[in-house]
N, C-alpha and C positions, 0 to 999 in steps of 0.2 A: 369711145368710152375708155379704152385701154390707154390711149395717149393722155387723156385728162387725168387718169389715176396716176400715171407716171409723173406728170407735171406737179400734181398735188404732193407726191412724196418728196420730190426735189425741193419744192417750196418749203415743206415742213422741215426737211433737213437743213435748209438754208437758215430758217428762223431759229432752229435749235443751235446751230453753230454761232449765229450772231448773238443769241442770248447768252451763250457760254462765254463768248468774247467780252460781252458787256459785264458779266459777272466777274470775270478775271480782272477786268480793268477796275471794277469797284473794290476788289480785294488787293489792289496794288499798294505798294508802300506809301506812307504818308509823306508830306512835304517837310517833315521834321519840325512841325509847329507844336509847341507844348510838350508835355512829358507825362508819364504815368505817375500819379502821386504815390508817395511812400506810405507804408502802413501807419507810421507816426502821424503824417499829415492827415490821413483819413480819420485816425482816432481823435485828433483835435476837433474835428467837425462832427464827430459822432457824439453829440451832447444832448440828444433828446431825452426828456424826462417823462416817463410813462405815469399813468394814474397810480400805480402801486408804489412809486417813488424809489424803486430799487437802484436807480442811477443817481440819486441825490448824493451830493458829497457831504462829508462831515461839516458840522457848523450848527449855529443856533442863533435865534434872534427874538426880540420882543417888540411889541407895539411902541413902547417908549423909545427904544433905540431907533426904530424905524421912523418915528416922528422927527427926531433930530436929523437923520439921514435925508429925509424928504426935503429939508431945508438946505443942508450942507451940500448935497449932491445936485442941487439946483432943479429938483423935480418941479418946484413951484414956478419956475420960469415958463414952463410949457403947460403944466396942469393947473396952475393957479394955487394960491395959498390955501384954499379949502379943498383942492383936488377936484373941483367941479366948475371953476370959473376961468379957465385958461383957454388958450387957442388949441391945445391938444385934447384928445378924448378925455371924458370924465373918468376919474378913478374912484371918487368918493361921492356917493349919492348926496345931492344937495338937500338943503332944508326945505325945498319946495317953494320958497318965497323969493330967493335970489335968482335972477336970470343972468346968464352969461352974456356978455356983450359981443362974444365971438359967434360966428355962424358954426353950426355943427358940421364938421367935416364928413365927407363920404368915405367909408361907411360911418354913419353917425353913431357915436357911442355917447349915450346920455344916461340919465338916472336909471332908466329901465334895463339897460344892458351893459352897465359897467362890469368890468371883468370879475370883480369880487362877487357880483350878484349873478352874472350870466354863465360863467365857466362851470363846467360840471365838476372839475377837480381842482383843488388848491395847487397841485403840482403843475397845472397849466400856467398859473400865474408865476410860479417860481421859474419855470422854463422860459417864459416870455421875458420877464424882467432880466434874467441872467443873460439872455442872448441879445436883447434889443435895447437895453437902457444903460446909461443915459444916452440921449441923442448925440451922435457924433463921438461918443466914447464907449460904444457898445462893447460888452464883454470885459469891462474894467472893474466891475463890482466883485468884491470878494463874497464867498458863500455866506458868511455871517451877515453881510450887508443885505444880501438878497433875502435871506430868512427874515431879517428885521423889517424890511420894506413890505414884504408879503404880510407879516403879522400886523403891521400898522394899517395897511389897506383893508385887511379882513376885519380888524377891530373897528375901524371907522365905519364900515358898512354893516356892523352888527352881526358878523358871522362868528367871531371868537371873543372871549373876554380879554380885557386889556392886559391881564397878567399872564396869559398863556404863552409859554415858550414854544416856538416852532423849531423843529429840527428834522432830520431825515426820518425819524420814527413817527413823530406827531403830525407833521404836515400832511402826509397821505391820508391820515385818519380824519381830517377836518371835513365835517359834513357841510358841503356847499349847498346854498339855497336851491340851486338848479340841478342838483345831482340826479333827481328822479324825474325831472320834467323837461329834459332836453329834447329837442325835436328829433335828434338822431343819436342813438346810443351806439357806440362803436367799441369793439374789443380791440385794444391797441397792443401791438406786439413791437418790441424794440427793433429798430431798424426800418420800420415802415413809416411813410409820411403821415403827418397829422393834418387833417382837414381844418381849415381856419375856424376857430371857435370850438372845435371838438377834438378829442374827447374831453 
């Protein structure tokens, strides 16, 4: 029994030494691939807009301005002239009579879950359009253009009146149709990831 105990201790010591060696190897220097981003580079990507809109930049826009931009910025190419009859997701609820000739992409965004109807906060729309549109020219829209496009989509979906001006103060106050009915209500804090579709 005494010999067995001694062998167990030696085995344990060997395992500890090997584990420490492996840990030291894992902490060894990198192969000089990549680099640590600068604070300025990180700041450029730190562009999330929360529900309270504190991070929104100065600017303003109206539905009339957004209607022009919808054509000029070629939104119609992907989303269709009515915002609901193109190959890309539905942006404007259809009249219910017109059927799109395109299949609904997965995840399917149609009349019942267009962003202006489904999103809990209008700031979510601003954030998404600012980062992801137009396709292949992401991040090129100016703040005034984003405010105008959001105003246009909210007006066309019956959320705001046509003459309402959206800016950093008024946008977060827009009462979205799904504000109180979302399946999951989250408290969002700046710097934390946003789950798709929420907050």
